[in-house]
VODODO-307587 format. One line per field, with one value per atom (N, C-alpha, C): residue number from 1; residue in one letter; atom name; x, y, z. Coordinates in Angstrom, 1 decimal, padded with zeros to 4 digits, always signed. Example, Ala and Ser with C-alpha at 12.3 -4.5 7.8 and 13.67 -1.06 7.14 Angstrom:
% VODODO-307587
n <- (1|1|1|2|2|2) $
res <- (a|a|a|s|s|s) $
atom <- (N|CA|C|N|CA|C) $
px <- (+013.2|+012.3|+013.2|+012.8|+013.7|+012.9) $
py <- (-005.7|-004.5|-003.3|-002.2|-001.1|+000.0) $
pz <- (+007.8|+007.8|+007.8|+007.1|+007.1|+007.9) $
//
This chain:
% VODODO-307587
n <- (1|1|1|2|2|2|3|3|3|4|4|4|5|5|5|6|6|6|7|7|7|8|8|8|9|9|9|10|10|10|11|11|11|12|12|12|13|13|13|14|14|14|15|15|15|16|16|16|17|17|17|18|18|18|19|19|19|20|20|20|21|21|21|22|22|22|23|23|23|24|24|24|25|25|25|26|26|26|27|27|27|28|28|28|29|29|29|30|30|30|31|31|31|32|32|32|33|33|33|34|34|34|35|35|35|36|36|36|37|37|37|38|38|38|39|39|39|40|40|40|41|41|41|42|42|42|43|43|43|44|44|44|45|45|45|46|46|46|47|47|47|48|48|48|49|49|49|50|50|50|51|51|51|52|52|52|53|53|53|54|54|54|55|55|55|56|56|56|57|57|57|58|58|58|59|59|59|60|60|60|61|61|61|62|62|62|63|63|63|64|64|64|65|65|65|66|66|66|67|67|67|68|68|68|69|69|69|70|70|70|71|71|71|72|72|72|73|73|73|74|74|74|75|75|75|76|76|76|77|77|77|78|78|78|79|79|79|80|80|80|81|81|81|82|82|82|83|83|83|84|84|84|85|85|85|86|86|86|87|87|87|88|88|88|89|89|89|90|90|90|91|91|91|92|92|92|93|93|93|94|94|94|95|95|95|96|96|96|97|97|97|98|98|98|99|99|99|100|100|100|101|101|101|102|102|102|103|103|103|104|104|104|105|105|105|106|106|106|107|107|107|108|108|108|109|109|109|110|110|110|111|111|111|112|112|112|113|113|113|114|114|114|115|115|115|116|116|116|117|117|117|118|118|118|119|119|119|120|120|120|121|121|121|122|122|122|123|123|123|124|124|124|125|125|125|126|126|126|127|127|127|128|128|128|129|129|129|130|130|130|131|131|131|132|132|132|133|133|133|134|134|134|135|135|135|136|136|136|137|137|137|138|138|138|139|139|139|140|140|140|141|141|141|142|142|142|143|143|143|144|144|144|145|145|145|146|146|146|147|147|147|148|148|148|149|149|149|150|150|150|151|151|151|152|152|152|153|153|153|154|154|154|155|155|155|156|156|156|157|157|157|158|158|158|159|159|159|160|160|160|161|161|161|162|162|162|163|163|163|164|164|164|165|165|165|166|166|166|167|167|167|168|168|168|169|169|169|170|170|170|171|171|171|172|172|172|173|173|173|174|174|174|175|175|175|176|176|176|177|177|177|178|178|178|179|179|179|180|180|180|181|181|181|182|182|182|183|183|183|184|184|184|185|185|185|186|186|186|187|187|187|188|188|188|189|189|189|190|190|190|191|191|191|192|192|192|193|193|193|194|194|194|195|195|195|196|196|196|197|197|197|198|198|198|199|199|199|200|200|200|201|201|201|202|202|202|203|203|203|204|204|204|205|205|205|206|206|206|207|207|207|208|208|208|209|209|209|210|210|210|211|211|211|212|212|212|213|213|213|214|214|214|215|215|215|216|216|216|217|217|217|218|218|218|219|219|219|220|220|220) $
res <- (x|x|x|x|x|x|x|x|x|x|x|x|x|x|x|x|x|x|x|x|x|x|x|x|x|x|x|x|x|x|x|x|x|x|x|x|x|x|x|x|x|x|x|x|x|x|x|x|x|x|x|x|x|x|x|x|x|x|x|x|x|x|x|x|x|x|x|x|x|x|x|x|x|x|x|x|x|x|x|x|x|x|x|x|x|x|x|x|x|x|x|x|x|x|x|x|x|x|x|x|x|x|x|x|x|x|x|x|x|x|x|x|x|x|x|x|x|x|x|x|x|x|x|x|x|x|x|x|x|x|x|x|x|x|x|x|x|x|x|x|x|x|x|x|x|x|x|x|x|x|x|x|x|x|x|x|x|x|x|x|x|x|x|x|x|x|x|x|x|x|x|x|x|x|x|x|x|x|x|x|x|x|x|x|x|x|x|x|x|x|x|x|x|x|x|x|x|x|x|x|x|x|x|x|x|x|x|x|x|x|x|x|x|x|x|x|x|x|x|x|x|x|x|x|x|x|x|x|x|x|x|x|x|x|x|x|x|x|x|x|x|x|x|x|x|x|x|x|x|x|x|x|x|x|x|x|x|x|x|x|x|x|x|x|x|x|x|x|x|x|x|x|x|x|x|x|x|x|x|x|x|x|x|x|x|x|x|x|x|x|x|x|x|x|x|x|x|x|x|x|x|x|x|x|x|x|x|x|x|x|x|x|x|x|x|x|x|x|x|x|x|x|x|x|x|x|x|x|x|x|x|x|x|x|x|x|x|x|x|x|x|x|x|x|x|x|x|x|x|x|x|x|x|x|x|x|x|x|x|x|x|x|x|x|x|x|x|x|x|x|x|x|x|x|x|x|x|x|x|x|x|x|x|x|x|x|x|x|x|x|x|x|x|x|x|x|x|x|x|x|x|x|x|x|x|x|x|x|x|x|x|x|x|x|x|x|x|x|x|x|x|x|x|x|x|x|x|x|x|x|x|x|x|x|x|x|x|x|x|x|x|x|x|x|x|x|x|x|x|x|x|x|x|x|x|x|x|x|x|x|x|x|x|x|x|x|x|x|x|x|x|x|x|x|x|x|x|x|x|x|x|x|x|x|x|x|x|x|x|x|x|x|x|x|x|x|x|x|x|x|x|x|x|x|x|x|x|x|x|x|x|x|x|x|x|x|x|x|x|x|x|x|x|x|x|x|x|x|x|x|x|x|x|x|x|x|x|x|x|x|x|x|x|x|x|x|x|x|x|x|x|x|x|x|x|x|x|x|x|x|x|x|x|x|x|x|x|x|x|x|x|x|x|x|x|x|x|x|x|x|x|x|x|x|x|x|x|x|x|x|x|x|x|x|x|x|x|x|x|x|x|x|x|x|x|x|x|x|x|x|x|x|x|x|x|x|x|x|x|x|x|x|x|x|x|x|x|x|x|x|x|x|x|x|x|x|x|x|x|x|x|x|x|x|x|x|x|x|x|x|x|x|x|x|x|x|x|x|x|x) $
atom <- (N|CA|C|N|CA|C|N|CA|C|N|CA|C|N|CA|C|N|CA|C|N|CA|C|N|CA|C|N|CA|C|N|CA|C|N|CA|C|N|CA|C|N|CA|C|N|CA|C|N|CA|C|N|CA|C|N|CA|C|N|CA|C|N|CA|C|N|CA|C|N|CA|C|N|CA|C|N|CA|C|N|CA|C|N|CA|C|N|CA|C|N|CA|C|N|CA|C|N|CA|C|N|CA|C|N|CA|C|N|CA|C|N|CA|C|N|CA|C|N|CA|C|N|CA|C|N|CA|C|N|CA|C|N|CA|C|N|CA|C|N|CA|C|N|CA|C|N|CA|C|N|CA|C|N|CA|C|N|CA|C|N|CA|C|N|CA|C|N|CA|C|N|CA|C|N|CA|C|N|CA|C|N|CA|C|N|CA|C|N|CA|C|N|CA|C|N|CA|C|N|CA|C|N|CA|C|N|CA|C|N|CA|C|N|CA|C|N|CA|C|N|CA|C|N|CA|C|N|CA|C|N|CA|C|N|CA|C|N|CA|C|N|CA|C|N|CA|C|N|CA|C|N|CA|C|N|CA|C|N|CA|C|N|CA|C|N|CA|C|N|CA|C|N|CA|C|N|CA|C|N|CA|C|N|CA|C|N|CA|C|N|CA|C|N|CA|C|N|CA|C|N|CA|C|N|CA|C|N|CA|C|N|CA|C|N|CA|C|N|CA|C|N|CA|C|N|CA|C|N|CA|C|N|CA|C|N|CA|C|N|CA|C|N|CA|C|N|CA|C|N|CA|C|N|CA|C|N|CA|C|N|CA|C|N|CA|C|N|CA|C|N|CA|C|N|CA|C|N|CA|C|N|CA|C|N|CA|C|N|CA|C|N|CA|C|N|CA|C|N|CA|C|N|CA|C|N|CA|C|N|CA|C|N|CA|C|N|CA|C|N|CA|C|N|CA|C|N|CA|C|N|CA|C|N|CA|C|N|CA|C|N|CA|C|N|CA|C|N|CA|C|N|CA|C|N|CA|C|N|CA|C|N|CA|C|N|CA|C|N|CA|C|N|CA|C|N|CA|C|N|CA|C|N|CA|C|N|CA|C|N|CA|C|N|CA|C|N|CA|C|N|CA|C|N|CA|C|N|CA|C|N|CA|C|N|CA|C|N|CA|C|N|CA|C|N|CA|C|N|CA|C|N|CA|C|N|CA|C|N|CA|C|N|CA|C|N|CA|C|N|CA|C|N|CA|C|N|CA|C|N|CA|C|N|CA|C|N|CA|C|N|CA|C|N|CA|C|N|CA|C|N|CA|C|N|CA|C|N|CA|C|N|CA|C|N|CA|C|N|CA|C|N|CA|C|N|CA|C|N|CA|C|N|CA|C|N|CA|C|N|CA|C|N|CA|C|N|CA|C|N|CA|C|N|CA|C|N|CA|C|N|CA|C|N|CA|C|N|CA|C|N|CA|C|N|CA|C|N|CA|C|N|CA|C|N|CA|C|N|CA|C|N|CA|C|N|CA|C|N|CA|C|N|CA|C|N|CA|C|N|CA|C|N|CA|C|N|CA|C|N|CA|C|N|CA|C|N|CA|C|N|CA|C|N|CA|C|N|CA|C|N|CA|C|N|CA|C|N|CA|C|N|CA|C|N|CA|C|N|CA|C|N|CA|C|N|CA|C|N|CA|C|N|CA|C|N|CA|C|N|CA|C|N|CA|C|N|CA|C) $
px <- (-149.4|-148.8|-148.7|-149.1|-149.1|-147.7|-147.5|-146.1|-145.8|-146.8|-146.7|-146.2|-146.9|-146.6|-145.1|-144.8|-143.4|-142.4|-142.6|-141.6|-141.5|-142.7|-142.7|-141.9|-142.1|-141.3|-139.8|-139.5|-138.1|-137.5|-138.2|-137.8|-137.6|-138.5|-138.4|-137.1|-136.9|-135.7|-134.4|-134.5|-133.4|-133.0|-134.0|-133.8|-133.3|-133.9|-133.5|-132.1|-131.7|-130.3|-129.3|-129.7|-128.8|-128.8|-130.0|-130.1|-129.3|-129.4|-128.8|-127.3|-126.7|-125.2|-124.8|-125.7|-125.4|-126.1|-127.3|-128.2|-128.6|-128.6|-129.2|-130.7|-131.3|-132.8|-133.6|-133.1|-133.8|-135.2|-135.4|-136.7|-137.7|-137.3|-138.3|-139.1|-138.6|-139.3|-139.9|-139.0|-139.4|-140.6|-140.6|-141.6|-143.0|-143.1|-144.4|-144.9|-144.0|-144.5|-145.0|-144.4|-144.8|-146.2|-146.4|-147.7|-148.8|-148.4|-149.4|-149.8|-148.9|-149.2|-149.9|-150.4|-151.3|-150.5|-149.2|-148.4|-148.6|-148.9|-149.1|-147.9|-148.2|-147.1|-145.9|-146.2|-145.0|-144.2|-144.9|-144.3|-143.5|-144.0|-143.3|-142.0|-142.0|-140.9|-139.8|-140.3|-139.4|-138.8|-139.5|-139.0|-138.0|-138.3|-137.5|-136.2|-136.2|-135.1|-134.1|-134.7|-133.9|-133.1|-133.8|-133.1|-132.1|-132.3|-131.3|-130.1|-130.2|-129.0|-128.1|-128.6|-127.8|-127.3|-128.1|-127.7|-126.5|-126.5|-125.4|-124.2|-124.3|-123.1|-122.5|-123.3|-122.8|-122.2|-122.8|-122.3|-121.0|-120.8|-119.6|-118.3|-118.5|-117.4|-116.4|-116.8|-115.8|-114.9|-115.3|-114.6|-113.6|-113.7|-112.9|-111.4|-110.5|-109.1|-108.7|-109.6|-109.2|-109.0|-109.0|-108.7|-109.7|-110.9|-111.9|-112.8|-112.7|-113.5|-112.7|-113.4|-112.8|-112.8|-111.7|-111.6|-111.5|-111.0|-110.9|-112.2|-113.2|-114.5|-115.5|-115.1|-116.0|-116.7|-115.9|-116.6|-117.7|-117.5|-118.6|-119.7|-119.4|-120.5|-121.4|-120.7|-121.5|-122.3|-121.8|-122.6|-123.8|-123.6|-124.7|-125.7|-125.2|-126.2|-127.0|-126.4|-127.1|-128.2|-127.8|-128.7|-129.9|-129.6|-130.6|-131.5|-131.0|-131.8|-132.7|-132.2|-133.1|-134.3|-134.1|-135.2|-136.2|-135.6|-136.4|-137.2|-136.6|-137.3|-138.5|-138.3|-139.4|-140.5|-140.2|-141.2|-142.1|-141.5|-142.3|-143.3|-142.9|-143.8|-145.0|-144.8|-145.8|-146.7|-146.2|-147.0|-148.2|-149.4|-150.5|-150.3|-150.6|-150.4|-151.1|-152.3|-153.1|-152.4|-151.5|-150.8|-149.5|-149.0|-147.8|-147.7|-148.7|-148.6|-148.5|-149.2|-149.1|-147.7|-147.2|-145.9|-144.8|-144.9|-144.0|-144.0|-145.2|-145.4|-144.7|-144.9|-144.3|-142.8|-142.3|-140.9|-140.3|-141.0|-140.5|-140.4|-141.3|-141.3|-140.1|-139.9|-138.8|-137.5|-137.3|-136.0|-135.8|-136.9|-136.8|-136.3|-136.9|-136.5|-135.1|-134.7|-133.3|-132.3|-132.7|-131.8|-131.6|-132.7|-132.6|-131.7|-131.9|-131.2|-129.8|-129.4|-128.0|-127.4|-127.9|-127.5|-126.0|-125.3|-123.9|-123.0|-123.6|-122.7|-121.7|-120.5|-119.4|-118.7|-119.2|-118.5|-117.2|-117.1|-115.8|-115.1|-113.9|-113.2|-113.0|-113.1|-112.9|-111.5|-110.6|-109.2|-109.1|-109.6|-109.3|-110.1|-109.6|-110.2|-111.5|-112.5|-113.7|-113.4|-114.2|-114.1|-114.7|-114.5|-115.0|-116.5|-117.1|-118.6|-119.1|-118.4|-118.8|-118.7|-117.6|-117.3|-118.5|-118.9|-120.0|-121.3|-121.4|-122.6|-122.7|-121.5|-121.5|-122.0|-121.6|-122.1|-123.5|-124.0|-125.4|-126.3|-125.8|-126.5|-126.5|-125.4|-125.3|-126.4|-126.6|-127.6|-129.0|-129.3|-130.7|-131.1|-130.2|-130.5|-130.5|-129.8|-129.9|-131.3|-132.0|-133.4|-134.3|-134.0|-134.8|-134.5|-133.2|-132.8|-133.4|-133.6|-134.2|-135.7|-136.3|-137.8|-138.1|-137.5|-137.9|-136.7|-135.7|-134.4|-134.5|-135.6|-135.7|-134.9|-133.8|-132.9|-131.9|-131.9|-131.0|-129.5|-129.1|-127.7|-127.4|-128.4|-128.2|-128.0|-128.9|-128.8|-127.5|-127.2|-126.0|-124.7|-124.7|-123.6|-123.4|-124.5|-124.4|-123.9|-124.4|-124.0|-122.5|-121.9|-120.5|-119.6|-120.1|-119.4|-119.3|-120.5|-120.6|-119.9|-120.1|-119.6|-118.3|-118.1|-116.8|-115.8|-116.2|-115.3|-114.8|-115.6|-115.2|-115.4|-114.6|-114.9|-116.2|-116.8|-118.0|-117.7|-116.6|-116.3|-116.1|-115.4|-115.2|-116.6|-117.4|-118.7|-119.6|-119.6|-120.4|-119.9|-118.6|-118.0|-118.4|-118.3|-118.7|-120.1|-121.0|-122.4|-122.9|-122.4|-122.8|-122.4|-121.2|-120.8|-121.6|-121.9|-122.7|-124.1|-124.6|-126.0|-126.2|-125.1|-125.2|-125.7|-125.1|-125.5|-126.9|-127.2|-128.5|-129.6|-129.4|-130.5|-130.5|-129.3|-129.2|-129.9|-129.6|-130.2|-131.7|-132.2|-133.6|-134.3|-133.6|-134.1|-134.2|-133.2|-133.3|-134.5|-134.7|-135.9|-137.2|-137.3|-138.5|-138.6|-137.5|-137.6|-138.2|-137.8|-138.3|-139.8|-140.3|-141.8|-142.6|-141.9|-142.6|-143.2|-142.7|-143.3|-142.5|-141.5|-140.7|-141.3|-141.5|-141.9|-140.6|-140.3|-139.1|-138.8|-139.8|-139.6|-139.3|-140.2|-140.0|-138.7|-138.4|-137.2|-135.9|-135.9|-134.7|-134.5|-135.6|-135.5|-135.0|-135.6|-135.2|-133.8|-133.4|-132.0|-131.0|-131.2|-130.2|-130.1|-131.2|-131.2|-130.3|-130.5|-129.8|-128.4|-128.1|-126.7|-125.8|-126.3|-125.5|-125.3|-126.4|-126.3|-125.5|-125.6|-124.8|-123.3|-122.9|-121.5|-121.0|-121.8|-121.4|-121.3|-122.2|-122.3|-121.3|-120.9|-120.0|-118.5) $
py <- (+020.9|+020.9|+019.5|+019.2|+017.8|+017.5|+016.2|+015.8|+016.4|+016.5|+017.1|+018.6|+019.3|+020.7|+020.9|+020.0|+020.0|+019.8|+018.8|+018.5|+019.7|+020.3|+021.5|+022.6|+022.8|+023.9|+023.6|+022.4|+022.0|+022.3|+022.0|+022.2|+023.7|+024.5|+026.0|+026.5|+026.0|+026.4|+025.9|+024.8|+024.2|+025.2|+025.5|+026.4|+027.8|+028.3|+029.7|+029.7|+028.5|+028.4|+028.5|+027.9|+028.0|+029.4|+030.1|+031.4|+032.4|+032.2|+033.2|+033.2|+032.2|+032.2|+033.4|+033.7|+034.8|+036.1|+036.0|+037.2|+037.5|+036.6|+036.8|+036.9|+037.6|+037.9|+036.6|+035.6|+034.4|+034.6|+035.4|+035.6|+036.2|+036.8|+037.4|+036.3|+035.1|+033.9|+033.0|+032.7|+031.7|+032.2|+033.4|+033.9|+033.9|+034.5|+034.5|+033.1|+032.2|+030.8|+030.2|+030.5|+030.0|+030.6|+031.9|+032.5|+031.9|+031.5|+030.9|+029.5|+028.9|+027.6|+027.7|+028.9|+029.2|+029.2|+029.4|+029.5|+030.9|+031.0|+032.3|+033.2|+034.5|+035.4|+035.5|+035.7|+035.8|+034.5|+033.3|+032.0|+031.9|+032.3|+032.2|+033.1|+034.3|+035.1|+034.5|+034.0|+033.5|+032.2|+031.3|+030.0|+030.2|+031.2|+031.5|+032.1|+032.9|+033.5|+032.4|+031.4|+030.3|+029.7|+029.4|+028.8|+029.7|+031.0|+032.0|+032.0|+031.7|+031.7|+030.6|+029.4|+028.3|+028.5|+029.1|+029.4|+030.4|+031.4|+032.4|+031.7|+030.8|+030.0|+029.3|+028.5|+027.8|+028.6|+029.8|+030.7|+031.5|+031.5|+032.3|+031.4|+030.1|+029.2|+029.2|+029.2|+029.2|+030.5|+031.6|+032.8|+032.9|+032.0|+032.0|+031.7|+032.5|+032.3|+032.9|+033.5|+034.1|+035.6|+036.2|+037.6|+038.5|+038.0|+038.8|+039.6|+039.2|+039.8|+041.0|+042.1|+043.3|+043.3|+042.8|+042.7|+044.0|+045.0|+046.3|+047.0|+046.8|+047.3|+046.4|+045.1|+044.1|+044.3|+044.7|+044.9|+045.9|+047.0|+048.0|+047.5|+046.9|+046.4|+045.3|+044.5|+043.5|+044.1|+045.0|+045.7|+046.4|+047.2|+047.9|+046.9|+045.8|+044.8|+044.2|+043.8|+043.2|+044.2|+045.4|+046.5|+046.7|+046.8|+047.0|+045.8|+044.6|+043.4|+043.1|+043.5|+043.4|+044.3|+045.5|+046.4|+045.8|+045.3|+044.7|+043.5|+042.7|+041.5|+041.9|+042.9|+043.4|+044.1|+044.6|+045.2|+044.1|+042.9|+041.8|+041.4|+041.5|+041.1|+042.1|+043.4|+044.4|+044.7|+044.4|+044.7|+043.6|+044.1|+043.1|+042.1|+040.8|+039.8|+040.0|+040.7|+040.9|+041.9|+042.7|+043.7|+043.2|+042.0|+041.5|+041.2|+040.5|+040.3|+041.6|+042.6|+043.9|+044.5|+044.5|+045.1|+044.3|+043.0|+042.2|+042.4|+042.6|+042.9|+044.2|+045.2|+046.5|+046.5|+045.7|+045.6|+044.8|+043.9|+043.1|+044.1|+045.0|+045.9|+046.9|+047.4|+048.3|+047.6|+046.4|+045.7|+045.4|+045.1|+044.8|+046.1|+047.2|+048.5|+048.8|+048.6|+048.9|+048.0|+046.7|+045.8|+046.1|+046.5|+046.9|+048.2|+049.1|+050.4|+050.3|+049.2|+049.0|+047.7|+047.3|+046.0|+045.9|+047.1|+047.1|+047.3|+047.4|+047.6|+046.5|+046.9|+045.9|+045.3|+045.7|+045.1|+045.8|+047.1|+047.8|+047.8|+047.4|+047.4|+048.8|+049.0|+050.3|+050.3|+051.1|+051.0|+052.1|+053.3|+054.4|+054.1|+054.7|+054.6|+055.5|+055.1|+055.9|+057.2|+058.2|+059.5|+059.3|+060.2|+060.1|+060.0|+060.8|+060.8|+059.5|+058.9|+057.6|+056.5|+056.6|+055.7|+055.7|+056.9|+057.0|+056.5|+056.8|+056.3|+054.8|+054.1|+052.7|+052.1|+052.7|+052.3|+052.6|+053.7|+054.0|+053.0|+052.7|+051.7|+050.3|+050.0|+048.7|+048.7|+049.8|+049.8|+049.8|+050.7|+050.8|+049.5|+048.9|+047.7|+046.5|+046.7|+045.7|+045.6|+046.7|+046.7|+045.9|+046.2|+045.5|+044.0|+043.7|+042.3|+041.5|+042.2|+041.5|+041.3|+042.2|+042.1|+041.1|+041.3|+040.5|+039.8|+040.5|+040.1|+039.8|+040.0|+039.8|+040.8|+040.5|+041.4|+042.1|+041.7|+042.4|+042.3|+041.1|+040.9|+041.7|+041.7|+042.4|+043.9|+044.5|+045.9|+046.3|+045.4|+045.7|+045.6|+044.6|+044.4|+045.7|+046.2|+047.4|+048.6|+048.7|+049.8|+049.7|+048.5|+048.3|+048.6|+048.2|+048.6|+050.1|+050.7|+052.2|+053.0|+052.6|+053.5|+053.1|+051.8|+051.3|+051.0|+051.2|+050.9|+049.5|+048.6|+047.2|+046.6|+045.6|+044.9|+044.0|+043.5|+042.7|+041.5|+040.8|+039.6|+040.0|+041.0|+041.5|+041.8|+042.5|+042.9|+041.7|+040.7|+039.5|+038.7|+038.6|+037.9|+038.6|+039.9|+040.6|+040.6|+040.7|+040.7|+039.3|+038.3|+036.9|+036.6|+037.1|+036.9|+037.7|+038.9|+039.8|+039.2|+038.7|+038.1|+037.0|+036.4|+035.3|+036.0|+037.1|+037.8|+038.4|+038.9|+039.5|+038.5|+037.4|+036.3|+035.6|+035.4|+034.6|+035.4|+036.7|+037.4|+037.5|+037.7|+037.8|+036.4|+035.3|+034.0|+033.7|+034.1|+033.9|+034.6|+035.9|+036.6|+035.9|+035.4|+034.7|+033.4|+032.7|+031.5|+031.8|+032.9|+033.2|+033.6|+033.9|+034.3|+033.1|+032.0|+030.7|+030.8|+031.6|+031.7|+030.9|+030.2|+029.4|+028.0|+027.5|+026.2|+025.3|+024.7|+024.0|+022.9|+022.0|+020.9|+021.3|+022.2|+022.8|+023.5|+024.3|+025.1|+024.3|+023.2|+022.4|+021.7|+021.3|+020.6|+021.6|+022.8|+023.9|+024.4|+024.4|+024.9|+024.0|+022.7|+021.7|+021.8|+021.9|+022.0|+023.2|+024.4|+025.6|+025.6|+025.0|+025.0|+024.2|+023.0|+022.0|+022.6|+023.1|+023.6|+024.8|+025.8|+027.0|+026.6|+025.7|+025.3|+024.6|+023.8|+023.0|+024.0|+024.9|+025.8|+026.9|+027.3|+028.4|+027.9) $
pz <- (+139.5|+138.2|+137.7|+136.5|+135.9|+135.5|+135.2|+134.7|+133.4|+132.5|+131.2|+131.3|+132.2|+132.4|+133.0|+133.9|+134.5|+133.4|+132.5|+131.5|+130.5|+130.2|+129.4|+130.0|+131.3|+132.0|+132.0|+132.2|+132.2|+130.8|+129.8|+128.4|+128.2|+128.7|+128.5|+129.2|+130.5|+131.2|+130.5|+129.9|+129.2|+128.0|+127.2|+126.1|+126.5|+127.5|+127.9|+128.5|+129.1|+129.6|+128.4|+127.3|+126.1|+125.6|+125.5|+125.0|+125.9|+127.2|+128.1|+128.1|+127.5|+127.4|+126.5|+125.5|+124.6|+124.9|+125.2|+125.4|+126.8|+127.7|+129.0|+128.9|+129.8|+129.7|+129.9|+130.6|+130.9|+131.4|+132.4|+133.1|+132.2|+131.1|+130.2|+129.5|+129.5|+129.0|+130.1|+131.0|+132.0|+132.9|+133.4|+134.3|+133.6|+132.4|+131.7|+131.5|+131.1|+130.9|+132.2|+133.3|+134.6|+135.0|+134.6|+134.9|+134.0|+132.8|+131.9|+132.4|+133.2|+133.8|+135.1|+135.4|+136.5|+137.9|+137.8|+139.0|+139.6|+140.9|+141.5|+141.2|+140.9|+140.4|+141.4|+142.7|+143.6|+143.7|+143.6|+143.6|+142.4|+141.2|+140.0|+140.0|+140.5|+140.6|+141.6|+142.8|+143.8|+143.3|+142.7|+142.3|+141.1|+140.2|+139.1|+139.7|+140.7|+141.3|+141.9|+142.5|+143.0|+141.8|+140.7|+139.6|+139.0|+139.0|+138.5|+139.3|+140.6|+141.5|+141.0|+140.8|+140.3|+138.9|+138.1|+136.7|+136.7|+137.6|+137.7|+138.2|+139.1|+139.6|+138.4|+137.7|+136.6|+135.5|+135.3|+134.3|+134.7|+136.0|+136.5|+136.6|+136.9|+137.1|+135.9|+134.6|+133.6|+133.6|+134.2|+134.2|+135.4|+136.4|+137.5|+137.1|+137.5|+137.2|+135.9|+135.1|+133.8|+133.8|+135.0|+135.2|+134.5|+134.3|+133.6|+134.7|+135.9|+136.9|+137.6|+137.7|+138.2|+139.7|+140.3|+141.8|+142.5|+141.8|+142.5|+142.7|+141.8|+142.0|+142.7|+142.8|+143.2|+144.5|+145.6|+146.9|+146.9|+146.2|+146.1|+145.3|+144.2|+143.3|+144.0|+144.8|+145.5|+146.6|+147.3|+148.4|+147.8|+146.7|+146.1|+145.5|+145.0|+144.4|+145.5|+146.6|+147.8|+148.3|+148.5|+149.0|+148.0|+146.8|+145.8|+145.7|+145.7|+145.5|+146.7|+147.9|+149.1|+148.9|+148.4|+148.2|+147.2|+146.1|+145.0|+145.5|+146.3|+146.8|+147.7|+148.5|+149.4|+148.6|+147.5|+146.6|+146.1|+145.8|+145.3|+146.4|+147.7|+148.8|+149.0|+148.6|+148.9|+147.7|+146.5|+145.3|+145.2|+145.0|+144.9|+143.8|+144.0|+143.0|+141.7|+141.8|+140.6|+139.7|+140.2|+139.4|+138.8|+139.3|+138.8|+137.3|+136.7|+135.3|+134.5|+134.8|+134.1|+134.2|+135.5|+135.7|+135.0|+135.0|+134.3|+132.8|+132.2|+130.8|+130.4|+131.3|+131.0|+131.1|+132.1|+132.2|+131.0|+130.5|+129.3|+128.1|+127.9|+126.8|+127.0|+128.2|+128.5|+128.2|+128.6|+128.4|+126.9|+126.2|+124.8|+124.0|+124.4|+123.8|+124.1|+125.3|+125.8|+125.0|+124.9|+124.2|+122.7|+122.1|+120.7|+120.5|+121.3|+121.2|+121.6|+122.3|+122.7|+122.2|+121.0|+120.5|+120.1|+119.9|+119.6|+120.7|+121.9|+123.1|+123.4|+123.5|+123.8|+122.7|+121.4|+120.3|+120.1|+120.4|+120.3|+121.6|+121.7|+123.0|+123.5|+124.8|+125.4|+126.1|+125.6|+126.2|+127.3|+127.0|+128.0|+129.3|+130.3|+131.6|+131.7|+132.5|+132.6|+133.4|+133.1|+133.8|+135.2|+136.1|+137.5|+137.5|+136.6|+136.5|+136.0|+135.0|+134.4|+135.5|+136.3|+137.3|+138.3|+138.8|+139.7|+139.1|+137.8|+137.1|+137.0|+136.9|+136.9|+138.3|+139.4|+140.7|+140.9|+140.4|+140.5|+139.7|+138.5|+137.7|+138.4|+139.1|+139.8|+140.9|+141.6|+142.7|+142.1|+141.2|+140.6|+139.9|+139.1|+138.5|+139.5|+140.6|+141.6|+142.2|+142.3|+142.7|+141.7|+140.5|+139.4|+139.4|+139.7|+139.7|+140.8|+142.0|+143.1|+142.9|+142.1|+141.8|+140.7|+139.6|+138.4|+137.7|+137.5|+136.9|+135.4|+134.8|+133.3|+132.6|+132.0|+131.3|+132.2|+133.4|+134.4|+134.0|+133.6|+133.2|+131.9|+131.0|+129.7|+129.9|+130.8|+131.0|+131.8|+132.8|+133.6|+132.8|+131.8|+130.9|+130.1|+129.5|+128.7|+129.5|+130.8|+131.7|+131.9|+132.2|+132.5|+131.3|+130.1|+128.9|+128.7|+128.9|+128.6|+129.7|+130.9|+132.0|+132.6|+132.8|+133.3|+132.2|+131.0|+129.8|+129.8|+130.2|+130.1|+128.7|+128.4|+127.1|+127.4|+126.3|+126.5|+127.3|+127.1|+127.9|+129.4|+129.7|+131.1|+131.7|+131.0|+131.5|+131.8|+130.9|+131.1|+132.3|+132.5|+133.6|+134.9|+135.0|+136.2|+136.5|+135.5|+135.8|+136.1|+135.6|+135.9|+137.4|+137.8|+139.1|+140.1|+139.8|+140.7|+140.8|+139.7|+139.7|+140.7|+141.0|+142.1|+143.4|+143.7|+145.0|+144.9|+143.7|+143.5|+143.7|+143.0|+143.0|+144.4|+145.0|+146.2|+147.4|+147.5|+148.7|+148.5|+147.2|+147.0|+147.3|+146.9|+147.1|+148.6|+149.4|+150.9|+151.5|+151.0|+151.5|+151.1|+149.9|+149.5|+150.2|+150.6|+151.4|+152.7|+153.3|+154.7|+154.6|+153.5|+153.3|+152.8|+152.6|+152.2|+150.8|+149.9|+148.5|+147.4|+147.8|+146.9|+146.8|+145.5|+145.3|+145.3|+146.4|+146.6|+145.6|+145.4|+144.5|+143.1|+142.6|+141.3|+141.2|+142.2|+142.1|+142.1|+142.8|+142.8|+141.4|+140.8|+139.5|+138.5|+138.5|+137.5|+137.8|+139.0|+139.4|+138.9|+139.1|+138.6|+137.1|+136.4|+135.0|+134.5|+135.1|+134.7|+135.1|+136.3|+136.8|+135.8|+135.5|+134.7|+133.3|+132.7|+131.3|+131.2|+132.2|+132.1|+132.2|+133.1|+133.2|+131.9|+131.4|+130.2|+128.9|+128.8|+127.6|+127.7|+128.9|+129.0|+128.9) $
//
């Protein structure tokens, strides 16, 4: 990668860090750009996942101590997220590289449709407690989306936020706080797996990680 391409990629990650404070869906932009710069698909996903880990840490820090994180549900949500993300990461390792761009394109369309159809999610506060079925649905969504998060993560926080608002009856702020915190575990376990397989671009990943960590913390 040339110096010009590196600077361009840093700029893209900079801009997406700003956007992700409001909308999430960072990977919907960063991964396709990395593919356009001829970065091997698995390496693009793995390196992006490393950066997302640091971005999630930076985005979570401002919520610590503000009682926005649901500690009663947290252990189960973390467990299901870790389990799902492990499965998602291994899917990355077995899917042929040539199929990755097509799969990512399809996922981008699905997330876009989902985001448009749920654009008002979280605007109205939910006061009543969720039903038993809704509660179970929230945990199922955590696991299923965890698989997606470990694989690609584009729109992962956005969809999980909508799920928590609809099923756990969280407010938008509560849902954002919980999903950003959970995303640390989703991204971290997938990154560890990718590290063991040697598909992470360490130098690029560190540069992009620092960029996203600092910006997320300052902007949140």
